[in-house]
Every structure is written in structure tokens, then in C-alpha cells.
FIZA-305293 format. One record per residue (C-alpha): residue number from 1; y, x, z. Coordinates in pm, whole numbers. Each point is the difference from the previous one (the first is absolute). Example, Ala and Ser with C-alpha at 12.3 -4.5 7.8 and 13.67 -1.06 7.14 Angstrom:
2
+-----+--------+--------+--------+
| seq |     c2 |     c1 |     c3 |
+-----+--------+--------+--------+
|   1 |   -450 |   1230 |    780 |
|   2 |    344 |    137 |    -66 |
+-----+--------+--------+--------+
This chain:
577
+-----+--------+--------+--------+
| seq |     c2 |     c1 |     c3 |
+-----+--------+--------+--------+
|   1 |  14722 |    194 | -15997 |
|   2 |    123 |    343 |    -89 |
|   3 |   -168 |    294 |    155 |
|   4 |    143 |    157 |    315 |
|   5 |    139 |    308 |   -199 |
|   6 |    192 |   -211 |   -242 |
|   7 |    376 |    -76 |     46 |
|   8 |     87 |   -357 |   -106 |
|   9 |    359 |    -74 |    -88 |
|  10 |    190 |   -306 |   -139 |
|  11 |    344 |    -34 |   -163 |
|  12 |    139 |   -352 |     31 |
|  13 |    250 |    -17 |   -287 |
|  14 |    199 |   -303 |   -100 |
|  15 |   -191 |    -58 |   -326 |
|  16 |   -290 |    242 |      5 |
|  17 |   -242 |     76 |    289 |
|  18 |   -173 |    338 |    -25 |
|  19 |   -262 |    161 |    217 |
|  20 |   -199 |    324 |      1 |
|  21 |   -263 |    197 |    166 |
|  22 |     54 |    372 |     76 |
|  23 |   -201 |    268 |    172 |
|  24 |     48 |    355 |    117 |
|  25 |   -161 |    295 |   -158 |
|  26 |     80 |    344 |    148 |
|  27 |    337 |   -115 |    101 |
|  28 |     83 |   -156 |   -332 |
|  29 |     56 |   -363 |    -66 |
|  30 |   -251 |   -159 |   -246 |
|  31 |     58 |   -341 |   -180 |
|  32 |   -329 |   -174 |      0 |
|  33 |     84 |   -349 |   -123 |
|  34 |    303 |   -227 |    -56 |
|  35 |     62 |   -363 |   -109 |
|  36 |    305 |   -214 |    -96 |
|  37 |     38 |   -375 |     50 |
|  38 |    311 |   -171 |   -166 |
|  39 |    152 |   -309 |    160 |
|  40 |    122 |   -255 |   -248 |
|  41 |    340 |   -158 |     -6 |
|  42 |    355 |    121 |     85 |
|  43 |    -13 |    250 |    286 |
|  44 |    350 |   -105 |    112 |
|  45 |   -129 |   -346 |    110 |
|  46 |    -84 |     41 |    366 |
|  47 |   -169 |   -336 |     42 |
|  48 |   -310 |    113 |   -192 |
|  49 |    -14 |    344 |    141 |
|  50 |   -245 |    -42 |    301 |
|  51 |   -251 |   -217 |   -176 |
|  52 |    -20 |    231 |   -309 |
|  53 |    -13 |    298 |    235 |
|  54 |   -301 |   -143 |    184 |
|  55 |   -191 |    -73 |   -316 |
|  56 |     85 |    337 |   -151 |
|  57 |    -94 |    196 |    307 |
|  58 |   -341 |   -175 |     16 |
|  59 |    -68 |     87 |   -359 |
|  60 |    121 |    368 |     46 |
|  61 |   -211 |     54 |    316 |
|  62 |   -303 |   -143 |   -171 |
|  63 |     48 |    228 |   -305 |
|  64 |     46 |    307 |    219 |
|  65 |   -294 |    -98 |    225 |
|  66 |    196 |     70 |    315 |
|  67 |    -67 |   -310 |    209 |
|  68 |     -1 |     98 |    370 |
|  69 |    164 |    340 |    -81 |
|  70 |    307 |    131 |    168 |
|  71 |    294 |      6 |   -241 |
|  72 |    352 |    135 |    -11 |
|  73 |    241 |   -215 |   -217 |
|  74 |    370 |     -1 |   -103 |
|  75 |    254 |   -269 |      3 |
|  76 |    272 |    -19 |   -266 |
|  77 |    324 |    187 |     61 |
|  78 |    220 |   -304 |    -43 |
|  79 |   -174 |   -185 |    289 |
|  80 |    100 |    274 |    242 |
|  81 |    345 |     70 |    149 |
|  82 |     79 |    375 |      4 |
|  83 |    299 |    187 |    135 |
|  84 |     70 |    377 |      8 |
|  85 |    165 |    105 |    327 |
|  86 |    151 |    334 |     97 |
|  87 |    -95 |    121 |    358 |
|  88 |    193 |    263 |    205 |
|  89 |   -194 |    316 |    105 |
|  90 |   -212 |   -104 |    291 |
|  91 |   -327 |    122 |    163 |
|  92 |   -320 |   -136 |   -140 |
|  93 |    -86 |   -219 |    302 |
|  94 |    330 |   -199 |    -49 |
|  95 |    -19 |    -63 |   -372 |
|  96 |   -234 |   -308 |     38 |
|  97 |    255 |   -156 |    243 |
|  98 |    289 |     60 |   -237 |
|  99 |   -183 |   -131 |   -290 |
| 100 |    -94 |   -318 |    188 |
| 101 |    370 |    -50 |     89 |
| 102 |     92 |     49 |   -379 |
| 103 |   -265 |   -249 |    -99 |
| 104 |    128 |   -270 |    230 |
| 105 |    344 |     58 |   -144 |
| 106 |    -89 |     16 |   -364 |
| 107 |   -301 |   -230 |    -51 |
| 108 |    150 |   -348 |    -94 |
| 109 |   -266 |   -190 |    218 |
| 110 |    -80 |     -9 |    371 |
| 111 |   -213 |    310 |     66 |
| 112 |   -280 |   -201 |    144 |
| 113 |    -34 |   -203 |   -313 |
| 114 |    -72 |    312 |   -226 |
| 115 |   -256 |    278 |    -40 |
| 116 |    189 |    331 |    -49 |
| 117 |    -57 |    370 |    -22 |
| 118 |    200 |    308 |   -100 |
| 119 |    -33 |    338 |   -171 |
| 120 |    205 |    304 |    -27 |
| 121 |    169 |     10 |   -341 |
| 122 |    172 |    335 |     54 |
| 123 |     16 |    259 |    273 |
| 124 |    231 |    303 |     46 |
| 125 |    177 |    213 |    251 |
| 126 |    259 |   -276 |     59 |
| 127 |    -51 |   -380 |    -17 |
| 128 |   -319 |   -162 |   -100 |
| 129 |    -55 |   -305 |   -231 |
| 130 |   -263 |   -262 |     53 |
| 131 |   -104 |   -297 |   -210 |
| 132 |    -68 |   -314 |    201 |
| 133 |   -222 |   -260 |   -177 |
| 134 |    -55 |   -357 |    140 |
| 135 |   -185 |   -313 |   -117 |
| 136 |      0 |   -346 |    159 |
| 137 |   -321 |    -37 |    213 |
| 138 |    -78 |   -335 |   -132 |
| 139 |     29 |    122 |   -372 |
| 140 |   -225 |    302 |     67 |
| 141 |   -256 |   -209 |    195 |
| 142 |    -18 |   -258 |   -289 |
| 143 |    -76 |    290 |   -238 |
| 144 |   -254 |    145 |    235 |
| 145 |   -176 |   -335 |     33 |
| 146 |    -61 |      7 |   -372 |
| 147 |   -151 |    352 |     33 |
| 148 |   -228 |   -114 |    283 |
| 149 |    -93 |   -317 |   -198 |
| 150 |   -128 |    230 |   -277 |
| 151 |   -251 |    151 |    257 |
| 152 |    195 |    334 |     21 |
| 153 |     91 |    170 |    336 |
| 154 |    356 |    108 |     31 |
| 155 |     30 |    373 |     93 |
| 156 |    372 |     49 |    -60 |
| 157 |    294 |   -131 |   -206 |
| 158 |    242 |    223 |   -191 |
| 159 |    311 |    -67 |   -207 |
| 160 |    -38 |     35 |   -380 |
| 161 |    294 |    247 |    -61 |
| 162 |   -105 |    228 |    291 |
| 163 |   -362 |      3 |   -123 |
| 164 |    143 |    106 |   -342 |
| 165 |    200 |    270 |    176 |
| 166 |   -323 |    143 |    158 |
| 167 |   -176 |    -18 |   -340 |
| 168 |    285 |    182 |   -177 |
| 169 |     15 |    285 |    270 |
| 170 |   -375 |     39 |    -30 |
| 171 |    -32 |    -10 |   -386 |
| 172 |    321 |    195 |    -83 |
| 173 |     30 |    280 |    259 |
| 174 |    163 |    232 |   -264 |
| 175 |    301 |   -235 |    -46 |
| 176 |    291 |    144 |    199 |
| 177 |    299 |   -127 |   -189 |
| 178 |    165 |   -339 |     97 |
| 179 |   -213 |   -279 |   -149 |
| 180 |    -21 |   -374 |      0 |
| 181 |   -319 |   -204 |    -28 |
| 182 |     64 |   -349 |   -144 |
| 183 |   -257 |   -262 |     64 |
| 184 |     49 |   -276 |   -261 |
| 185 |   -174 |   -291 |    170 |
| 186 |    -26 |   -367 |   -106 |
| 187 |    240 |   -139 |    251 |
| 188 |    200 |    296 |    104 |
| 189 |     62 |    367 |    -65 |
| 190 |    -39 |    269 |    259 |
| 191 |    183 |    335 |    -21 |
| 192 |   -129 |    294 |    200 |
| 193 |    239 |    304 |      5 |
| 194 |   -156 |    329 |     87 |
| 195 |    167 |    329 |     49 |
| 196 |    -57 |    294 |    219 |
| 197 |    -16 |    -93 |    365 |
| 198 |     74 |   -374 |    -45 |
| 199 |    -91 |   -327 |   -178 |
| 200 |    175 |   -338 |    -37 |
| 201 |   -127 |   -338 |   -121 |
| 202 |    185 |   -294 |   -156 |
| 203 |   -107 |   -333 |   -138 |
| 204 |    149 |   -275 |   -221 |
| 205 |   -139 |   -338 |   -116 |
| 206 |     -8 |     72 |   -378 |
| 207 |   -341 |     79 |   -158 |
| 208 |   -240 |    -88 |   -275 |
| 209 |     13 |   -374 |     79 |
| 210 |    378 |      6 |    -96 |
| 211 |    -95 |    138 |   -343 |
| 212 |   -270 |   -261 |    -34 |
| 213 |    248 |   -273 |     99 |
| 214 |    235 |    112 |   -266 |
| 215 |   -274 |    -16 |   -269 |
| 216 |    -96 |   -344 |    127 |
| 217 |    356 |   -134 |    -30 |
| 218 |     80 |    159 |   -328 |
| 219 |   -311 |   -130 |   -183 |
| 220 |    -26 |   -329 |    205 |
| 221 |   -362 |     77 |    118 |
| 222 |   -175 |    -14 |    341 |
| 223 |     11 |    295 |    233 |
| 224 |   -366 |     67 |    -37 |
| 225 |     25 |      5 |   -386 |
| 226 |    310 |    233 |     20 |
| 227 |   -191 |    228 |    234 |
| 228 |   -288 |     18 |   -242 |
| 229 |    236 |     68 |   -299 |
| 230 |    181 |    278 |    197 |
| 231 |   -327 |    173 |     92 |
| 232 |   -173 |    -46 |   -337 |
| 233 |    281 |     75 |   -243 |
| 234 |    310 |     87 |    206 |
| 235 |    198 |    319 |      7 |
| 236 |    356 |    110 |     54 |
| 237 |    183 |     14 |   -327 |
| 238 |    154 |    340 |    -84 |
| 239 |    375 |     15 |     10 |
| 240 |    237 |    101 |   -280 |
| 241 |    -60 |    -19 |   -373 |
| 242 |   -376 |    -28 |      8 |
| 243 |   -202 |   -206 |   -255 |
| 244 |   -143 |   -322 |    163 |
| 245 |   -373 |    -65 |     34 |
| 246 |   -154 |   -142 |   -316 |
| 247 |   -106 |   -310 |    172 |
| 248 |    322 |   -200 |     68 |
| 249 |   -149 |   -177 |    310 |
| 250 |    -88 |    326 |    159 |
| 251 |    341 |    140 |    -92 |
| 252 |    169 |   -291 |    165 |
| 253 |   -216 |     25 |    308 |
| 254 |     87 |    374 |     37 |
| 255 |    360 |    -63 |    -15 |
| 256 |    -18 |   -268 |    265 |
| 257 |   -201 |    240 |    219 |
| 258 |    265 |    274 |    -53 |
| 259 |    277 |   -234 |    104 |
| 260 |   -178 |   -101 |    319 |
| 261 |    -99 |    364 |     75 |
| 262 |    374 |     84 |    -24 |
| 263 |     44 |   -192 |    333 |
| 264 |   -278 |    214 |    138 |
| 265 |    176 |    320 |   -103 |
| 266 |    338 |   -125 |    154 |
| 267 |   -168 |    -69 |    335 |
| 268 |   -172 |    344 |      3 |
| 269 |    336 |    170 |    -75 |
| 270 |    168 |   -185 |    291 |
| 271 |   -266 |    120 |    241 |
| 272 |     25 |    362 |   -122 |
| 273 |    373 |    -18 |     29 |
| 274 |    -21 |   -140 |    351 |
| 275 |   -257 |    263 |    102 |
| 276 |    236 |    275 |   -107 |
| 277 |    320 |   -155 |    146 |
| 278 |   -118 |   -160 |    318 |
| 279 |   -297 |    207 |     87 |
| 280 |    120 |    341 |   -114 |
| 281 |   -295 |     38 |   -235 |
| 282 |    -36 |    223 |   -299 |
| 283 |     -4 |   -116 |   -363 |
| 284 |   -368 |    -37 |   -106 |
| 285 |   -112 |    263 |   -248 |
| 286 |   -328 |   -160 |    -72 |
| 287 |   -103 |   -371 |    -20 |
| 288 |   -354 |   -138 |     40 |
| 289 |    -81 |   -353 |    -78 |
| 290 |   -300 |   -201 |    124 |
| 291 |   -121 |   -360 |     49 |
| 292 |    -67 |   -270 |   -270 |
| 293 |    344 |     47 |   -164 |
| 294 |    -80 |    363 |    -74 |
| 295 |   -277 |   -116 |   -232 |
| 296 |    243 |   -198 |   -211 |
| 297 |     39 |    170 |   -343 |
| 298 |    305 |    235 |    -30 |
| 299 |    106 |    -69 |    356 |
| 300 |     -1 |    380 |     83 |
| 301 |    204 |     88 |   -300 |
| 302 |    243 |   -287 |     49 |
| 303 |     64 |    106 |    367 |
| 304 |     35 |    372 |   -124 |
| 305 |    251 |   -116 |   -252 |
| 306 |    199 |   -191 |    252 |
| 307 |    -17 |    227 |    302 |
| 308 |     47 |    325 |   -197 |
| 309 |   -291 |    158 |    207 |
| 310 |   -358 |     94 |    -85 |
| 311 |   -233 |   -299 |     75 |
| 312 |   -376 |     28 |     28 |
| 313 |   -280 |   -224 |    112 |
| 314 |   -113 |     72 |    360 |
| 315 |   -361 |     97 |     22 |
| 316 |   -122 |    -34 |    357 |
| 317 |   -350 |    124 |   -105 |
| 318 |    151 |    355 |    -78 |
| 319 |   -141 |    126 |    331 |
| 320 |   -301 |   -233 |     17 |
| 321 |   -350 |     51 |   -129 |
| 322 |   -147 |   -288 |   -197 |
| 323 |   -372 |    -78 |     75 |
| 324 |   -234 |     67 |   -296 |
| 325 |   -100 |   -371 |     -4 |
| 326 |    354 |    -78 |   -107 |
| 327 |    151 |     75 |   -343 |
| 328 |    265 |    247 |     75 |
| 329 |    221 |    -84 |   -301 |
| 330 |     -4 |   -369 |     91 |
| 331 |     92 |     74 |    363 |
| 332 |    283 |    220 |   -100 |
| 333 |    127 |   -273 |   -241 |
| 334 |     -3 |   -244 |    295 |
| 335 |    160 |    251 |    236 |
| 336 |    348 |   -178 |     16 |
| 337 |   -173 |   -276 |    197 |
| 338 |   -183 |    242 |    232 |
| 339 |    304 |    167 |    181 |
| 340 |      0 |   -204 |    321 |
| 341 |   -385 |     20 |     17 |
| 342 |      7 |    380 |     -4 |
| 343 |    268 |     -3 |    271 |
| 344 |   -209 |   -236 |    213 |
| 345 |   -309 |    211 |    -45 |
| 346 |    181 |    306 |    126 |
| 347 |     70 |   -179 |    332 |
| 348 |   -372 |      9 |     91 |
| 349 |     25 |    378 |     65 |
| 350 |    344 |     -3 |    163 |
| 351 |    277 |    257 |    -47 |
| 352 |    179 |   -194 |   -275 |
| 353 |    382 |     43 |    -20 |
| 354 |     51 |   -366 |     85 |
| 355 |   -220 |   -167 |    261 |
| 356 |    174 |   -339 |     42 |
| 357 |   -233 |   -272 |    105 |
| 358 |     65 |   -368 |     43 |
| 359 |   -257 |   -150 |    237 |
| 360 |    -80 |   -378 |    -26 |
| 361 |    -24 |   -180 |    325 |
| 362 |   -386 |    -48 |    -10 |
| 363 |    -47 |    367 |    -73 |
| 364 |    227 |    105 |    285 |
| 365 |   -180 |   -231 |    240 |
| 366 |   -343 |    145 |   -115 |
| 367 |    122 |    358 |     55 |
| 368 |    135 |    -89 |    343 |
| 369 |   -334 |   -157 |     90 |
| 370 |   -184 |    308 |   -123 |
| 371 |    209 |    230 |    216 |
| 372 |    -85 |   -206 |    312 |
| 373 |   -374 |    -22 |    -72 |
| 374 |    -93 |    317 |    197 |
| 375 |    180 |   -127 |    302 |
| 376 |   -173 |   -341 |    -22 |
| 377 |   -336 |    162 |    -48 |
| 378 |     45 |    210 |    303 |
| 379 |    114 |   -309 |    204 |
| 380 |   -307 |   -181 |   -108 |
| 381 |   -225 |    284 |    112 |
| 382 |    163 |     18 |    345 |
| 383 |    -30 |   -385 |     30 |
| 384 |   -367 |     -5 |    -87 |
| 385 |    -71 |    301 |    217 |
| 386 |    163 |   -163 |    295 |
| 387 |   -194 |   -327 |    -74 |
| 388 |   -331 |    183 |     -7 |
| 389 |     66 |    169 |    330 |
| 390 |     87 |   -335 |    152 |
| 391 |   -325 |   -159 |   -135 |
| 392 |   -205 |    292 |    157 |
| 393 |    180 |    -42 |    332 |
| 394 |    -61 |   -367 |     16 |
| 395 |   -361 |     32 |    -79 |
| 396 |    -59 |    213 |    311 |
| 397 |     46 |   -283 |    253 |
| 398 |    -68 |   -376 |      8 |
| 399 |    273 |    -38 |    261 |
| 400 |    264 |    124 |   -238 |
| 401 |   -125 |   -237 |   -263 |
| 402 |     20 |   -298 |    234 |
| 403 |    346 |     85 |    102 |
| 404 |    102 |     24 |   -368 |
| 405 |   -164 |   -329 |    -72 |
| 406 |    197 |   -168 |    286 |
| 407 |    319 |    161 |   -133 |
| 408 |    -82 |   -129 |   -342 |
| 409 |    -49 |   -354 |    121 |
| 410 |    330 |      9 |    173 |
| 411 |    155 |    133 |   -328 |
| 412 |   -170 |   -289 |   -184 |
| 413 |    161 |   -253 |    225 |
| 414 |    336 |    170 |    -65 |
| 415 |    -51 |     -6 |   -374 |
| 416 |    -86 |   -358 |      6 |
| 417 |    339 |    -76 |    151 |
| 418 |    151 |    227 |   -273 |
| 419 |   -200 |   -198 |   -256 |
| 420 |    180 |   -322 |    110 |
| 421 |    328 |    177 |    -29 |
| 422 |    -93 |    115 |   -354 |
| 423 |   -103 |   -346 |    -93 |
| 424 |    348 |   -131 |    114 |
| 425 |    167 |    275 |   -204 |
| 426 |   -213 |    -89 |   -309 |
| 427 |    130 |   -362 |     29 |
| 428 |    351 |    135 |      5 |
| 429 |    -79 |    220 |   -299 |
| 430 |   -120 |   -307 |   -189 |
| 431 |    327 |   -164 |     73 |
| 432 |    205 |    296 |   -104 |
| 433 |   -209 |     26 |   -322 |
| 434 |     97 |   -358 |    -86 |
| 435 |    370 |     85 |     67 |
| 436 |    -21 |    294 |   -240 |
| 437 |    -82 |   -205 |   -305 |
| 438 |    364 |    -47 |    -85 |
| 439 |     65 |    375 |     16 |
| 440 |   -308 |     73 |   -216 |
| 441 |    128 |   -246 |   -263 |
| 442 |    331 |    181 |     -1 |
| 443 |   -170 |    337 |    -47 |
| 444 |   -210 |   -147 |   -288 |
| 445 |    327 |    -99 |   -174 |
| 446 |     94 |    366 |    -46 |
| 447 |   -149 |    -10 |   -351 |
| 448 |    270 |   -241 |    -91 |
| 449 |    241 |    283 |    -62 |
| 450 |   -256 |    226 |   -170 |
| 451 |    -68 |   -271 |   -257 |
| 452 |    367 |    -91 |    -47 |
| 453 |    106 |    366 |    -55 |
| 454 |   -299 |     53 |   -231 |
| 455 |    117 |   -297 |   -218 |
| 456 |    357 |    122 |      3 |
| 457 |   -122 |    347 |   -127 |
| 458 |   -222 |   -165 |   -265 |
| 459 |    304 |   -156 |   -173 |
| 460 |    148 |    327 |   -111 |
| 461 |    -11 |      5 |   -383 |
| 462 |    140 |    348 |    -52 |
| 463 |    143 |    302 |    191 |
| 464 |    370 |   -102 |    -47 |
| 465 |     21 |   -153 |    346 |
| 466 |    -82 |    140 |    345 |
| 467 |     50 |   -157 |    339 |
| 468 |    180 |    168 |    295 |
| 469 |    -16 |   -278 |    257 |
| 470 |   -238 |   -288 |     48 |
| 471 |     57 |   -189 |    326 |
| 472 |    -24 |   -353 |    156 |
| 473 |    322 |   -175 |     92 |
| 474 |     64 |   -304 |    209 |
| 475 |    287 |   -238 |   -110 |
| 476 |    123 |    284 |   -221 |
| 477 |      6 |    259 |    279 |
| 478 |   -228 |    309 |     41 |
| 479 |   -261 |    -12 |    275 |
| 480 |   -109 |    353 |    -39 |
| 481 |    154 |    314 |    131 |
| 482 |    270 |    162 |   -228 |
| 483 |   -117 |    302 |   -204 |
| 484 |    151 |    347 |     -4 |
| 485 |    264 |   -115 |    252 |
| 486 |    160 |   -251 |   -237 |
| 487 |     92 |   -348 |     99 |
| 488 |   -196 |   -269 |   -166 |
| 489 |    233 |   -260 |   -155 |
| 490 |    -78 |   -342 |   -134 |
| 491 |    115 |   -189 |   -309 |
| 492 |     20 |   -316 |    214 |
| 493 |    241 |     16 |    294 |
| 494 |    -40 |   -352 |    132 |
| 495 |   -221 |    -46 |    313 |
| 496 |   -260 |   -277 |      1 |
| 497 |     99 |   -315 |    166 |
| 498 |   -125 |    -42 |    363 |
| 499 |   -341 |   -169 |     -2 |
| 500 |    -58 |     40 |   -373 |
| 501 |   -319 |    156 |   -143 |
| 502 |     66 |    371 |    -83 |
| 503 |    -43 |    106 |   -362 |
| 504 |   -211 |    323 |    -57 |
| 505 |     43 |    196 |   -309 |
| 506 |   -100 |    329 |   -161 |
| 507 |    292 |    223 |    -88 |
| 508 |    -56 |    258 |   -267 |
| 509 |    246 |    273 |    -80 |
| 510 |    -45 |    270 |   -262 |
| 511 |    127 |    181 |   -307 |
| 512 |    -69 |    -43 |   -380 |
| 513 |     42 |    257 |   -262 |
| 514 |    240 |    -42 |   -283 |
| 515 |   -176 |   -162 |   -291 |
| 516 |     49 |   -209 |   -304 |
| 517 |    -35 |   -331 |    181 |
| 518 |    235 |     85 |    285 |
| 519 |    -16 |   -204 |    311 |
| 520 |   -224 |   -258 |   -170 |
| 521 |   -311 |    197 |     93 |
| 522 |    100 |    -73 |    365 |
| 523 |     26 |   -378 |    -59 |
| 524 |   -331 |      4 |   -192 |
| 525 |   -168 |    183 |    294 |
| 526 |    146 |   -254 |    243 |
| 527 |   -116 |   -291 |   -219 |
| 528 |   -349 |    141 |     10 |
| 529 |     20 |     28 |    385 |
| 530 |    120 |   -349 |     36 |
| 531 |   -313 |   -139 |   -164 |
| 532 |   -212 |    161 |    263 |
| 533 |   -155 |   -247 |    252 |
| 534 |    171 |    173 |    287 |
| 535 |    349 |   -133 |    -84 |
| 536 |    128 |   -359 |      3 |
| 537 |    260 |    -12 |   -282 |
| 538 |     45 |   -293 |   -245 |
| 539 |    178 |     41 |   -334 |
| 540 |     52 |    382 |     54 |
| 541 |    151 |     62 |   -352 |
| 542 |    290 |   -244 |     70 |
| 543 |     61 |    136 |    353 |
| 544 |    -70 |    368 |    -52 |
| 545 |    345 |     93 |    104 |
| 546 |    -71 |   -118 |    347 |
| 547 |   -280 |    239 |     44 |
| 548 |     76 |    306 |   -222 |
| 549 |    293 |    236 |    -42 |
| 550 |     10 |    319 |   -214 |
| 551 |    257 |    242 |   -105 |
| 552 |     69 |      4 |   -372 |
| 553 |   -130 |    309 |   -168 |
| 554 |    314 |     82 |   -222 |
| 555 |    103 |    339 |    133 |
| 556 |   -102 |    277 |   -237 |
| 557 |    -20 |    273 |    271 |
| 558 |   -224 |   -192 |    247 |
| 559 |   -381 |     29 |     14 |
| 560 |    -70 |   -295 |    214 |
| 561 |    148 |   -327 |    144 |
| 562 |    -58 |   -197 |    319 |
| 563 |   -134 |   -346 |     30 |
| 564 |    -92 |   -247 |    273 |
| 565 |   -259 |   -284 |     -9 |
| 566 |    -41 |   -251 |    292 |
| 567 |   -283 |   -253 |    -22 |
| 568 |    -83 |   -257 |    266 |
| 569 |   -356 |      3 |    138 |
| 570 |   -203 |   -322 |    -39 |
| 571 |   -204 |     69 |    313 |
| 572 |    209 |     31 |    316 |
| 573 |    -96 |    300 |    209 |
| 574 |     52 |    102 |    372 |
| 575 |    204 |    311 |     34 |
| 576 |    142 |    167 |    304 |
| 577 |    378 |      5 |    -47 |
+-----+--------+--------+--------+
């Protein structure tokens, strides 16, 4: 367990978990220790995320020796919904009410199913702007369970890009021109726009894993091998007429990385353009990069070439002292991975530019109980005081004791009658428990859909296909509410014959990108699904036209084409129509 003066913080990245211990010395922040734990595999595969997170956190907590310590930790930017909202000029006591109204209007989930908070993004003489951040309560609680399982105690939860914003303001107080901090993560990329009097954040799902996937596909190697090659020998090839690397394998690798990084540049340019046109922001004059992608060779020069703006590596330790037990040069070399940790450590003393906090349900309950503890203690003292006075009084006279004894005997008789009633109720409870067996069995079958959808997800062979709708249908007709106000139509118009057994199917709609194989990738994907034990289809190849339809990808100016797959379920299910 860390000492009481240490500040323990964790950053839960998609591929790398990082943690650190800080302390305060004369008002300055001091880095005492830090550790990294890398999680294997593709960070875009959600199915393995929680088990790997649990194992990685246990190792990280063990290395930092912070079991039983209170910690702040961050969640990744892509796991959180954020929306910037402008507010009319109002008095301070009404701001919270208006923000709650805006949250109910903008958050795409029922407000009682999310954990949310807000922070002022800009303030002026006129209207104010706030950023609303929200996360599904279940998702946050699942992550918090892994932190608790690692024997750490949750003190607070921040959002990664906002922690970076705090670190930037602390480490670069001299930067007053419009700037953007680009966090090149494994699964996604965060952009933090900073200019005088305001900030803005954006996120998109392109990161280091997309570059690794491109290497894996190009050289026909596993994701793990591609990641190792990228980290050990990879760099972004220089543009223009530049001599290739002497080693042809490394030269080929660098060109693949450059091609993949071009998509990253395109996405960054789109967010910068949107920030200027939709948010009224200024063109960034300085660009800082951080995260694992910033460590890739020539990444800074590549982005500087493409963005036509000076690019430098963000150093969150610029305003932080490094403990003499650490090697300062090594810590500064690892600084691209320490930005969120510095931002979290600053939360311990308060007064940070952003103080957003997402509170897991168990933490909220514990805080509520702590607030009520003084009142409960006072009530207990009053109760025991009254009881003591009563005991003293009853000890003064035998008559009072006898009267009380008689009263207790009468009460005992009454309680015996109540006992008979309770026994009768127990018998009824036993009867009701037996009747609930069927309901319990139905609840237990909930995992049916989890396993089914997991198997459907596992059959993806590439990123050319994505699904927009997966729904159960009965006799060809949808039994789920229509989405986005659209009517759900069915390929099969005929109603089932009266008295016949209904046929339940899974209907899958989606898009596929234009590719060399055309719509055949849809038929291959459907054939793979048909072999799953969930569906009852004989001789699928000969009958595939009954179950699959896809637009032909022959138009030169189209990016994607629609398809439909309807597969009958082998196991009949009970649905509410």
C-alpha cells in the first residue's frame, strides 16, 4: 500500500495500462514511480477487453504496490459520449438546471441509465458553452469492478482527453496561441483543441491498431507479429524522392505504415475543419502529439509535412519534478504515455481547468452512506441514552418490573399468534417459489443472445463489412420497435397459416465496402454464419438466394452497398409480439 502522502493514478488505455505515484513538494508535483502493462491482442476486439483488463490491472497494482490505496483512473475517450452545448446567459444557480435539461435532450440513452457530468468549455459576457460527458452506468460499473478486483479503491474517474487537457494547461502555461493536442492511441485518436478562453475535444476510431492491421494484412502475418514488427523496426516512410531504406523488408514496412497513416491524417484534417467551420474555432498554430502513436518513427515529421504546421512531442513532465530515484532521461523519453497520469494527479489538489468526474454506482452509494454517518451516529447515541435511562428507572422498583413482565407475557402470547401467521405465509412463499421456476429458467436463457451475437461477430474476416441492423423476425416480420422512426419492412409478405408453428429468424442488414470480390464477400460471410449451430439450414450453397441479397458493387462513385441476410433459427424462442 502506498503511503498516505502519495497520489496513485491509473490510465486504462485500450492496449496499454499505465500507472504512477506522485507526491507534492512545496506546491510542485513530483513523479515518484510509474509502470506500464501492455495487453496482448487486437484492442478493437471488445470480447476480450474485460478479462485482459482484470489481469493487467492486477499486475499493474502489484508492481506499483498500491493495494488498498485510493486511486483516480481514466476511461478512454471513445467509450464516453460527449456533446458541446451553448447556454443562454443565466444566473449561476440556474445553470445546473439548464444543463440537466440539455443532457436529457442530447444524451442518446435514458438519463437514469448513464453516469454524466459537465464542465464549462468557454465563458464570456454573452452565452456560455459546456461540454456534457456521459457513459452507460453498466459499462462504467464493469470497468470499476476490475479496478476493485485488483485491490484498489476508486477515488474518482476522469475522461482521458480531459485529463490531457489539464496536463497541457499545467505543463504549457506559456502557450497562448491556438493549439491542438493529438493523442494517438491504439484504438482511437483524441483531439484536444486549446485556445484562449475555451477548449474542445473530438474523437475518432482510427489509431495505432489500424496501422498494425494494415501491416498484418499486407504481409499475411498475425496481429501480434505485425505489432512487434511495427514497434521494433517500423517508421513512417518519407514522402517524395527519397532513397529507400537499405533493408528492402524495412523499406516495404515503412511504406505500408505511411499508407495507413495517411488515413489518420485525413481523419485529423476532417476534425480540424469541422472545429473551424462548425465550432467557430481558430486554425491551430502549434500541434502537439502524444500517446503510443507519437513514438512511431517519423510520425511527427509526417504530420508536420501533411498538416503544414509545426508538430512537436507533448511533454507532460515539463512542469513536473522527477524523483531522484528515477532516471530523468528515461522518464522524459516515456512522457508521451504519461499525459493522462499527470492530469489525474493534478485532480488531488483541485483547481484544475476541467473537473469532470464520472462516479460508478458503488462509489456513489459509499459517498452517500458517508454523508449520512454523522446522523446515524447521533441517532444511535440518543437511542442508547434513552435505553440507559429506562434501565435505571426500572431498577428502582420491583412493581414496575412485575408490570413489565406481565406486559411481556401478553406480548409473547400475541407474538405466538403472529408466529402461526408467519408459518402460514412461509408455506405460501414455498408455493410461490415453486411457481417461479419457469420464470427463473427464462431469465437464465438471456445468455442465448449474448452467445449468438458473439458468434456472429466472430465470423468477420475483414473490415469490408459492417452491420447496421440485427433483429429477430417472426414469419418474416419484425417483432422489435422500428428504429429512427422508420417502418420495418419484411422480405416475406405472406402471413403464417392459422395454427401453424411460427418461424423465427435473425435478420441482418448492413453495408459492404467496394472491393475486388464485390458482393461475394457478403455471400461468404452468410455461408460462414449458416454453418453456426444456431441456424437450421440444409444445403445453404444451393439455396443461398433464399436467404441473402446484396447490391452489386459496380458503380464507380459509390463507397458502399447494402445487403440483407435472413437466417432461420434452429431453436424456437418465446418473444412478445
